[in-house]
C-alpha positions as CSV (number, residue, x, y, z in Angstrom):
1,M,0.0,0.0,0.0
2,A,2.9,2.3,0.8
3,K,4.5,1.7,-2.7
4,N,1.1,2.4,-4.4
5,I,0.8,5.7,-2.5
6,E,4.4,6.7,-3.4
7,H,3.9,5.8,-7.1
8,E,0.7,7.9,-7.2
9,S,2.4,10.8,-5.5
10,E,5.2,10.8,-8.2
11,E,2.5,10.8,-11.0
12,I,0.8,13.7,-9.4
13,E,4.0,15.6,-9.2
14,D,4.6,15.0,-12.9
15,E,1.0,16.3,-13.7
16,I,1.6,19.4,-11.6
17,F,5.0,20.0,-13.3
18,K,3.4,19.8,-16.7
19,L,0.7,22.3,-15.7
20,N,3.1,24.8,-14.0
21,S,4.6,25.8,-17.5
22,F,1.2,27.4,-18.3
23,L,1.5,29.6,-15.2
24,D,4.8,31.3,-16.3
25,N,3.0,33.8,-18.5
26,N,-0.4,35.4,-18.8
27,E,-1.1,34.2,-22.3
28,P,-4.4,32.3,-23.0
29,P,-3.9,28.6,-23.9
30,S,-4.3,27.6,-27.5
31,S,-7.1,25.4,-28.7
32,Y,-5.0,22.2,-28.6
33,Q,-3.7,23.0,-25.1
34,I,-7.2,23.3,-23.5
35,P,-8.0,19.6,-23.7
36,F,-4.6,18.9,-22.3
37,I,-5.2,21.1,-19.3
38,N,-8.7,19.6,-18.7
39,E,-7.4,16.1,-18.8
40,H,-4.7,16.7,-16.3
41,T,-7.0,18.7,-13.9
42,E,-9.5,15.8,-14.0
43,R,-6.7,13.5,-13.0
44,L,-5.9,15.8,-10.1
45,D,-9.6,15.8,-9.1
46,A,-9.8,12.0,-9.2
47,Y,-6.6,11.8,-7.0
48,L,-8.1,14.3,-4.6
49,A,-11.3,12.2,-4.3
50,K,-9.1,9.1,-3.5
51,V,-7.3,11.1,-0.9
52,H,-10.5,12.2,0.8
53,A,-11.8,8.6,0.7
54,R,-8.6,7.3,2.3
55,L,-8.8,10.1,4.9
56,R,-12.3,9.1,5.9
57,K,-11.2,5.5,6.1
58,V,-8.2,6.3,8.2
59,R,-10.2,8.5,10.6
60,G,-12.7,5.7,11.0
61,E,-9.9,3.3,11.8
62,I,-8.5,5.7,14.3
63,L,-11.9,5.9,16.0
64,R,-12.1,2.1,16.1
65,Y,-8.6,1.8,17.6
66,R,-9.4,4.5,20.1
67,S,-12.4,2.6,21.2
68,I,-10.0,0.0,22.5
69,L,-9.0,2.5,25.1
70,S,-12.6,3.4,26.0
71,G,-13.5,3.2,29.7
72,I,-16.7,1.3,29.1
73,R,-14.6,-1.8,28.2
74,R,-13.2,-1.7,31.7
75,L,-16.6,-1.5,33.4
76,P,-17.4,-4.7,35.4
77,P,-20.6,-6.6,34.4
78,E,-22.3,-5.4,37.6
79,I,-22.0,-1.7,36.5
80,L,-23.0,-2.5,32.9
81,S,-26.0,-4.3,34.2
82,E,-27.1,-1.3,36.3
83,I,-26.7,1.0,33.3
84,F,-28.8,-1.3,31.2
85,V,-31.6,-1.3,33.8
86,H,-31.8,2.5,33.6
87,C,-32.1,2.3,29.8
88,M,-35.2,0.2,30.0
89,R,-38.9,1.1,30.3
90,P,-39.8,2.1,33.9
91,I,-41.4,-0.4,36.1
92,P,-45.2,0.2,35.9
93,T,-47.4,1.1,38.9
94,T,-51.1,1.7,39.3
95,E,-50.3,5.5,39.3
96,H,-47.9,5.4,36.3
97,R,-49.1,2.8,33.7
98,I,-46.5,3.4,31.0
99,G,-46.4,2.0,27.5
100,R,-49.5,-0.2,27.9
101,F,-50.4,-0.4,24.2
102,K,-47.3,-2.0,22.7
103,T,-45.9,-5.5,23.4
104,Y,-42.7,-5.5,25.4
105,P,-40.1,-6.9,25.1
106,N,-40.1,-7.4,21.4
107,S,-37.6,-7.8,18.6
108,S,-38.1,-4.3,17.1
109,P,-34.7,-2.5,16.4
110,R,-36.2,0.5,18.3
111,N,-36.5,-1.6,21.4
112,A,-33.7,-0.8,23.8
113,L,-33.4,-4.3,25.1
114,Y,-33.0,-5.7,21.6
115,A,-30.5,-3.0,20.7
116,L,-28.3,-3.7,23.7
117,C,-28.2,-7.4,22.8
118,Q,-26.9,-6.5,19.3
119,V,-23.8,-4.5,20.3
120,C,-21.3,-7.2,21.1
121,R,-21.1,-10.6,22.7
122,K,-20.2,-9.3,26.1
123,W,-23.1,-6.9,26.2
124,R,-25.5,-9.6,25.1
125,N,-24.3,-11.9,27.8
126,V,-24.7,-9.2,30.4
127,A,-28.2,-8.4,29.2
128,L,-29.3,-12.0,29.2
129,S,-27.9,-12.5,32.7
130,T,-29.6,-9.4,34.2
131,P,-33.0,-10.5,35.7
132,A,-34.3,-7.0,36.1
133,L,-34.3,-6.5,32.3
134,W,-36.8,-9.4,31.8
135,C,-39.3,-8.9,34.6
136,N,-41.5,-6.3,32.9
137,L,-44.0,-7.9,30.4
138,T,-46.6,-6.0,28.3
139,I,-48.6,-8.4,26.1
140,V,-51.2,-6.9,23.7
141,H,-53.9,-9.1,22.2
142,E,-55.2,-7.5,19.0
143,T,-55.8,-10.6,16.8
144,P,-57.4,-14.0,17.5
145,T,-54.0,-15.8,17.1
146,A,-51.8,-13.3,19.0
147,H,-51.6,-15.5,22.1
148,E,-49.8,-18.2,20.0
149,T,-46.8,-16.0,19.4
150,Y,-46.4,-15.1,23.1
151,S,-45.4,-18.5,24.4
152,Q,-41.8,-18.0,23.6
153,I,-41.7,-14.5,25.0
154,I,-43.2,-15.7,28.3
155,Q,-40.8,-18.6,28.5
156,H,-37.7,-16.4,27.8
157,C,-38.8,-13.7,30.3
158,S,-39.7,-16.2,33.0
159,E,-36.3,-18.0,32.7
160,R,-34.1,-14.9,32.4
161,S,-35.8,-13.0,35.2
162,R,-35.0,-16.0,37.5
163,V,-36.6,-15.2,40.9
164,S,-37.2,-11.5,40.3
165,P,-40.7,-10.0,40.8
166,L,-42.8,-9.9,37.6
167,Y,-44.7,-6.9,36.4
168,I,-47.4,-8.0,34.0
169,T,-49.7,-6.0,31.8
170,L,-52.3,-7.8,29.6
171,L,-54.3,-5.7,27.1
172,V,-57.3,-7.0,25.1
173,A,-57.6,-4.4,22.3
174,N,-59.9,-5.5,19.5
175,F,-59.4,-2.3,17.5
176,T,-59.0,-4.2,14.3
177,C,-62.4,-6.0,14.6
178,L,-65.8,-4.5,13.5
179,E,-68.7,-4.2,15.9
180,E,-70.5,-7.2,14.4
181,E,-67.4,-9.5,14.5
182,E,-68.3,-11.0,17.9
183,E,-66.7,-14.3,17.1
184,E,-63.3,-12.7,16.4
185,K,-63.6,-10.6,19.6
186,T,-64.4,-13.7,21.6
187,K,-61.3,-15.5,20.3
188,I,-59.1,-12.5,21.2
189,F,-60.5,-12.5,24.8
190,V,-60.1,-16.2,25.2
191,G,-56.6,-16.0,23.8
192,A,-55.8,-13.4,26.5
193,L,-57.1,-15.8,29.2
194,N,-54.8,-18.5,27.7
195,T,-51.9,-16.2,28.1
196,T,-52.9,-15.5,31.7
197,D,-53.0,-19.2,32.4
198,K,-49.4,-19.6,31.2
199,L,-48.3,-16.6,33.4
200,L,-50.1,-18.1,36.4
201,R,-47.5,-20.8,36.5
202,H,-45.2,-18.1,38.0
203,A,-47.9,-16.6,40.2
204,S,-45.7,-16.7,43.3
205,R,-43.5,-14.0,41.6
206,W,-46.3,-11.6,40.5
207,H,-45.8,-8.2,41.9
208,Y,-47.9,-6.0,39.6
209,F,-50.8,-7.2,37.4
210,D,-52.8,-5.0,35.0
211,F,-55.7,-6.6,33.1
212,N,-57.4,-4.3,30.6
213,A,-60.2,-5.6,28.4
214,S,-62.2,-3.2,26.2
215,W,-64.8,-5.9,25.4
216,Y,-66.4,-8.8,27.2
217,P,-68.2,-11.8,25.6
218,Y,-71.5,-11.6,27.3
219,H,-73.1,-14.1,25.0
220,L,-71.0,-16.9,26.3
221,A,-72.4,-18.7,29.4
222,D,-69.1,-20.4,30.3
223,I,-65.8,-18.7,29.8
224,P,-62.6,-20.7,30.6
225,F,-61.1,-18.4,33.2
226,P,-57.7,-19.7,34.4
227,V,-57.6,-21.7,37.6
228,L,-55.7,-19.9,40.4
229,P,-52.9,-21.8,42.1
230,A,-53.7,-23.3,45.5
231,T,-50.8,-21.3,47.0
232,G,-52.4,-18.0,45.9
233,L,-50.4,-14.9,44.9
234,P,-48.5,-14.0,48.1
235,N,-46.2,-11.4,46.6
236,L,-48.8,-9.5,44.5
237,H,-48.8,-5.8,45.6
238,E,-50.6,-3.9,42.9
239,V,-53.6,-4.8,40.8
240,C,-55.5,-2.9,38.2
241,F,-58.6,-4.3,36.5
242,S,-60.4,-2.6,33.6
243,I,-63.1,-4.9,32.2
244,H,-66.3,-3.5,30.9
245,T,-68.8,-5.9,32.5
246,R,-72.5,-5.2,32.9
247,G,-72.9,-6.7,36.3
248,R,-71.0,-7.9,39.4
249,R,-71.9,-11.5,39.0
250,F,-70.4,-12.2,35.6
251,G,-67.5,-14.7,35.3
252,A,-64.9,-11.9,35.0
253,A,-66.1,-10.2,38.2
254,L,-66.1,-13.4,40.2
255,W,-62.7,-14.4,38.9
256,M,-61.3,-11.0,39.7
257,L,-62.6,-11.3,43.3
258,Q,-61.0,-14.7,43.6
259,L,-57.7,-13.4,42.5
260,L,-57.9,-10.5,44.9
261,Q,-58.8,-12.7,47.9
262,A,-55.9,-15.0,46.9
263,S,-53.5,-12.0,47.3
264,P,-53.4,-11.1,51.0
265,N,-50.4,-8.7,50.7
266,L,-52.0,-6.2,48.3
267,R,-51.0,-2.6,48.7
268,R,-53.0,-1.0,45.8
269,I,-56.2,-2.0,44.2
270,Q,-57.6,-0.1,41.2
271,F,-61.0,-1.3,39.9
272,N,-62.1,0.2,36.6
273,A,-64.9,-2.3,36.5
274,L,-68.0,-3.1,38.7
275,V,-66.7,-4.3,42.0
276,P,-68.2,-7.7,42.9
277,N,-69.8,-8.4,46.3
278,I,-67.0,-8.3,48.8
279,E,-67.7,-10.2,52.0
280,V,-64.1,-10.5,53.3
281,A,-61.3,-8.1,52.7
282,P,-58.1,-9.9,53.8
283,W,-55.8,-7.0,52.7
284,T,-54.4,-5.8,56.0
285,L,-51.5,-3.9,54.2
286,L,-53.8,-2.2,51.7
287,Q,-52.9,1.5,51.2
288,S,-54.9,2.6,48.2
289,F,-58.3,1.5,46.9
290,E,-59.9,2.9,43.7
291,A,-63.3,1.8,42.3
292,T,-64.2,4.3,39.7
293,A,-66.8,2.2,37.9
294,G,-69.0,1.4,40.9
295,V,-69.0,-0.2,44.3
296,L,-71.8,-0.8,46.9
297,L,-71.6,1.2,50.1
298,K,-71.6,-2.0,52.2
299,D,-68.6,-3.4,50.2
300,L,-66.8,-0.1,50.6
301,F,-67.3,-0.2,54.4
302,T,-66.1,-3.8,54.4
303,I,-62.8,-2.6,53.0
304,L,-62.7,0.4,55.3
305,K,-63.2,-1.7,58.4
306,S,-60.7,-4.4,57.4
307,C,-57.9,-2.2,56.0
308,S,-56.7,-0.1,58.8
309,R,-53.6,1.1,56.9
310,L,-55.7,2.5,54.0
311,Q,-54.4,6.0,52.9
312,V,-56.3,6.7,49.7
313,C,-59.9,5.8,48.9
314,D,-61.5,6.8,45.5
315,A,-64.9,5.2,44.9
316,C,-68.1,5.7,42.8
317,L,-71.0,4.4,44.8
318,L,-73.7,2.2,43.2
319,V,-77.4,2.1,43.9
320,E,-78.4,-1.3,45.3
321,N,-80.6,-3.5,43.1
322,E,-83.3,-5.8,44.4
323,E,-81.1,-8.8,43.8
324,D,-78.4,-7.4,46.1
325,P,-78.5,-8.3,49.8
326,P,-79.6,-5.5,52.0
327,S,-76.9,-3.3,53.5
328,P,-76.3,-3.8,57.2
329,S,-76.9,-0.9,59.6
330,L,-73.8,1.3,59.7
331,K,-74.1,3.3,62.9
332,S,-70.9,2.5,64.7
333,E,-68.1,5.1,64.4
334,L,-65.2,4.0,62.2
335,V,-61.8,5.7,62.9
336,L,-59.2,5.5,60.0
337,Q,-56.0,6.9,61.4
338,N,-54.0,6.8,58.1
339,L,-56.6,7.9,55.4
340,H,-55.5,11.2,54.0
341,T,-57.4,11.2,50.6
342,L,-61.1,10.4,50.3
343,N,-62.9,10.8,46.9
344,L,-66.6,9.7,46.8
345,S,-68.9,10.2,43.8
346,E,-72.5,9.6,42.9
347,L,-73.5,10.0,46.6
348,L,-77.2,9.9,47.5
349,T,-78.8,11.2,50.7
350,E,-78.6,8.0,52.7
351,E,-75.1,7.1,51.6
352,L,-73.8,10.6,52.2
353,T,-75.4,10.8,55.7
354,T,-73.9,7.4,56.6
355,V,-70.4,8.3,55.4
356,L,-70.4,11.7,57.2
357,G,-71.9,10.2,60.4
358,C,-69.7,7.1,60.7
359,L,-66.2,8.1,59.7
360,T,-63.6,9.8,61.8
361,L,-60.5,10.8,59.7
362,P,-57.8,12.6,61.7
363,A,-55.2,12.4,58.9
364,L,-57.6,13.6,56.2
365,R,-56.0,16.2,53.8
366,K,-57.9,15.8,50.5
367,L,-61.7,15.5,50.5
368,S,-63.9,15.2,47.4
369,L,-67.6,14.6,47.6
370,S,-69.8,14.5,44.5
371,G,-73.5,13.8,44.1
372,P,-75.5,12.5,41.0
373,S,-75.2,14.4,37.8
374,D,-78.9,15.2,37.7
375,E,-80.5,17.9,40.0
376,P,-80.9,17.1,43.7
377,V,-84.0,15.7,45.3
378,F,-82.5,15.6,48.8
379,E,-81.1,18.0,51.4
380,W,-77.4,18.4,52.1
381,P,-76.6,17.1,55.6
382,H,-75.0,20.2,56.9
383,Q,-74.7,19.3,60.5
384,S,-73.2,15.9,59.7
385,F,-70.5,17.5,57.6
386,I,-69.7,20.0,60.4
387,K,-69.5,17.1,62.9
388,L,-67.2,15.1,60.6
389,L,-64.7,18.0,60.5
390,S,-65.1,18.7,64.2
391,R,-64.8,15.1,65.2
392,S,-61.8,14.4,62.9
393,Q,-59.9,17.6,63.8
394,C,-58.2,17.3,60.3
395,H,-56.6,20.1,58.4
396,L,-57.8,20.0,54.8
397,E,-55.5,21.0,52.0
398,S,-57.9,20.2,49.1
399,L,-61.7,20.4,49.1
400,S,-64.1,19.5,46.2
401,L,-67.9,19.7,46.5
402,N,-69.7,18.8,43.3
403,N,-73.4,18.4,42.5
404,L,-74.5,18.7,46.1
405,A,-77.4,20.8,47.5
406,F,-75.5,23.0,49.9
407,S,-76.3,26.7,50.4
408,E,-74.0,29.6,50.0
409,G,-74.1,30.3,53.8
410,Q,-73.1,26.7,54.5
411,V,-70.1,26.9,52.1
412,I,-68.9,30.2,53.7
413,N,-69.3,28.5,57.1
414,Y,-67.0,25.6,56.0
415,L,-64.4,27.9,54.5
416,S,-64.3,30.0,57.7
417,L,-63.4,27.0,59.9
418,S,-59.9,27.1,61.1
419,N,-59.0,23.6,59.9
420,I,-60.0,24.6,56.4
421,N,-59.3,28.3,56.2
422,D,-55.7,28.1,57.4
423,T,-54.5,25.2,55.3
424,L,-56.7,24.9,52.2
425,E,-54.7,25.1,48.9
426,D,-57.1,23.6,46.3
427,L,-60.8,24.5,46.1
428,E,-63.4,23.2,43.7
429,I,-67.1,24.2,44.0
430,K,-69.5,23.1,41.3
431,Q,-73.3,22.6,41.5
432,W,-74.4,21.0,38.3
433,E,-74.5,23.9,35.8
434,W,-75.2,26.6,38.4
435,P,-72.8,29.5,38.8
436,I,-71.0,29.7,42.1
437,P,-72.9,31.9,44.6
438,S,-71.7,35.5,44.5
439,K,-71.3,35.7,48.3
440,V,-68.9,32.7,48.1
441,L,-66.9,34.3,45.3
442,K,-66.7,37.5,47.4
443,H,-65.6,35.5,50.4
444,V,-62.7,33.8,48.6
445,T,-61.5,37.2,47.2
446,F,-58.4,38.0,49.2
447,K,-58.7,41.0,51.4
448,L,-55.8,42.6,53.4
449,P,-56.1,45.3,56.0
450,S,-54.2,48.5,55.2
451,T,-50.6,49.1,56.3
452,T,-51.6,51.3,59.2
453,S,-54.0,48.7,60.6
454,I,-51.2,46.1,60.4
455,T,-48.8,48.2,62.3
456,S,-51.3,49.3,64.9
457,T,-52.8,47.2,67.7
458,P,-55.1,44.6,66.3
459,S,-58.8,45.1,67.0
460,P,-61.5,42.5,67.2
461,S,-63.1,44.0,64.1
462,M,-60.0,43.5,61.9
463,P,-60.9,41.3,58.9
464,I,-59.5,37.8,58.9
465,M,-57.5,36.6,56.0
466,S,-59.6,34.3,53.9
467,L,-57.8,31.2,52.6
468,P,-54.2,32.5,52.7
469,R,-52.7,29.4,51.1
470,L,-55.1,29.0,48.2
471,H,-53.3,28.5,44.9
472,S,-55.7,26.4,42.8
473,V,-59.5,27.0,42.1
474,S,-62.2,25.5,39.9
475,F,-65.5,27.3,39.6
476,I,-68.5,27.9,37.4
477,V,-69.0,31.7,36.9
478,H,-71.8,33.6,35.3
479,A,-70.2,35.5,32.4
480,V,-72.5,38.5,32.9
481,A,-73.7,38.8,36.4
482,Q,-70.3,37.7,38.0
483,A,-67.8,39.1,35.5
484,V,-66.7,41.9,37.7
485,L,-66.6,39.6,40.8
486,L,-64.4,37.2,38.9
487,R,-62.0,40.0,37.9
488,D,-61.8,41.2,41.5
489,F,-61.1,37.6,42.7
490,V,-58.4,37.0,40.2
491,A,-56.8,40.4,40.7
492,S,-56.9,40.0,44.5
493,R,-54.7,36.9,44.3
494,W,-52.7,38.1,41.4
495,Y,-50.9,41.1,42.7
496,N,-47.5,42.6,41.9
497,I,-45.4,43.0,45.0
498,A,-43.5,45.8,43.4
499,R,-46.7,47.8,42.7
500,N,-48.9,46.9,45.6
501,D,-48.5,47.4,49.3
502,V,-48.8,43.8,50.5
503,P,-47.6,43.4,54.1
504,L,-48.5,39.7,54.3
505,P,-47.2,37.1,51.8
506,I,-49.7,34.7,50.1
507,P,-49.2,32.4,47.2
508,R,-50.4,33.5,43.8
509,L,-52.9,31.4,41.9
510,E,-51.1,28.6,40.0
511,H,-54.1,26.9,38.5
512,I,-57.3,28.6,37.5
513,Q,-60.2,26.5,36.0
514,I,-63.2,28.6,35.2
515,L,-66.3,27.4,33.3
516,L,-68.2,30.5,32.1
517,A,-72.0,30.2,32.0
518,V,-72.9,32.4,29.0
519,P,-76.6,33.5,28.6
520,F,-78.0,33.0,25.2
521,L,-79.5,35.9,23.3
522,P,-80.3,35.8,19.6
523,N,-78.2,38.0,17.4
524,A,-76.2,39.3,20.5
525,S,-72.8,38.7,22.0
526,V,-71.6,38.9,25.6
527,S,-68.9,41.6,25.6
528,S,-67.6,40.6,29.0
529,I,-66.2,37.4,27.6
530,E,-63.5,39.2,25.6
531,A,-62.5,41.3,28.6
532,I,-62.4,38.1,30.8
533,E,-60.2,36.4,28.2
534,R,-57.8,39.4,28.1
535,V,-57.4,39.2,31.9
536,F,-56.7,35.5,31.8
537,R,-54.3,35.8,28.9
538,R,-52.1,37.9,31.1
539,V,-52.4,35.5,34.0
540,S,-51.6,32.5,31.8
541,L,-48.1,33.8,31.2
542,V,-47.0,32.2,34.5
543,A,-50.0,30.2,35.6
544,R,-52.1,27.3,34.2
545,V,-55.4,28.6,33.0
546,D,-58.4,26.6,31.8
547,L,-61.2,28.8,30.5
548,N,-64.2,27.2,28.9
549,E,-67.8,28.3,28.1
550,F,-71.2,26.8,27.9
551,T,-74.6,28.4,27.1
552,I,-77.5,28.9,29.5
553,Q,-80.9,30.5,29.2
554,P,-80.8,34.1,30.6
555,S,-83.2,35.3,33.3
556,A,-85.3,38.4,32.9
557,H,-83.1,40.8,34.8
558,E,-80.0,39.6,32.8
559,L,-81.4,40.9,29.6
560,H,-80.6,44.5,30.8
561,A,-77.2,43.7,32.2
562,Y,-75.0,43.8,29.1
563,A,-74.3,47.5,28.9
564,A,-73.1,47.6,32.5
565,I,-70.5,45.0,31.9
566,E,-68.2,47.4,30.0
567,K,-66.8,48.8,33.3
568,L,-64.5,45.7,33.3
569,D,-62.1,47.6,31.2
570,E,-62.2,50.9,33.1
571,D,-59.2,50.1,35.3
572,G,-55.9,48.5,34.2
573,F,-55.6,45.0,35.5
574,F,-52.2,45.5,37.1
575,D,-53.1,48.8,38.5
576,Y,-55.8,47.2,40.6
577,T,-55.3,48.0,44.3
578,I,-56.0,45.3,46.9
């Protein structure tokens, strides 16, 4: 190779020498000299191209040789294994269910696990001998024969994960089937059950299980649900079920209940399906229970009584049917020392009274109560709610009252309580499609005494700070009658310290969710909406703002209120004085 380079260099020098003679004068070349010059310059271009190609090749070789000195070659397999684990998909939980719609692991070149195994023999051996890389399985059933291709994946993952905990996600997604193709959908569902049966051979290692089925074969009387092992699932900590069943006595519901009762060490249960009748709740370590598709009050209380370590409860209550056994009387007080989050929806009068009258929640920080979506036919148990707060002596940080028949005086009374006023950070008040009472909106508008009153001796008549820690709100506001009140509320909690005399610090609003109730008038527009949107555009520069509208029928006195709304723009927003 060196002789070839030397020979080519001599030829190039000859070519250059021949061309240099034309540079000794400034005369133009003759017609027979022009082809000669072009021929030799083309030879020089070809030589230059070869030089560049050789240069790229040599640089590539240099990089390859320098890789021999790379520090990653000296990393022990233990460190490489830890790096590989951080390159993989995060372990799923009921709170963070990541990548649930794509099979994992798979042989796609984009798959990180596949890519690591293709680098070199050493990396492949390290990847294959790292159990943590093979304990996370996501299996998607989209076709009737999909389960036949998963046997090898299940075998490889179960062997390579050794004794590590398994995190399993099964998705039954019949997106490719038409509505009328029930037979195909049934095969997909049964195939998913076959996959579950294979995975149950390793049930003692299950740590997380997520079963999501978007369709259920109701027309089948007997569905071959897998038989649970006699030893149960002792290490299962988190379960999520999403099966669209029409009742609590279908095979899917009963099988889910059997699986839960065979898992005594559960920490989290998430039910996006109708919860079956629960007679025994053996989960003494349970910390979180979610039933967003429906649960009977008696089943909910069975869990609350049995699971003393429960911290989060989120449930949608069901109305009992005639076929359901009657609920026992729930009059005894139930103290839950660790429950800090309680979300209950679709509450009726009897259920709401029972919950407020029986529970004592000293650790409660987040409370959300929601009634039915239609208008109320019952009274709000005001005294029971007050007794719950007084009995629990809790300090609420988040309060949400939706679709409940409370009065404006009652809400103001709640917000004035010390265990709510002093600590509340998130507030949501919505009554169906009714605007928030104006007195409540005035009450939450922040008011500070003047500087002179702060420096002087406090008097009993000095105003009390209303909700000094509030930073997130969600209201329904009348776009006409309450536009000015809304502007005053936002401005009172959106001050500029450099321009306003604010002796006491309060947090500015970080999240504002406002649903504007806009009265409908033919061939007319509500001018206040544009002014409101301008105010919120300025606020949205540093805060999260959700501003939406819906139409309502105007009352008689609202028909004359449109002209008065123009005073919204009389004062500059940032010149507003608290």
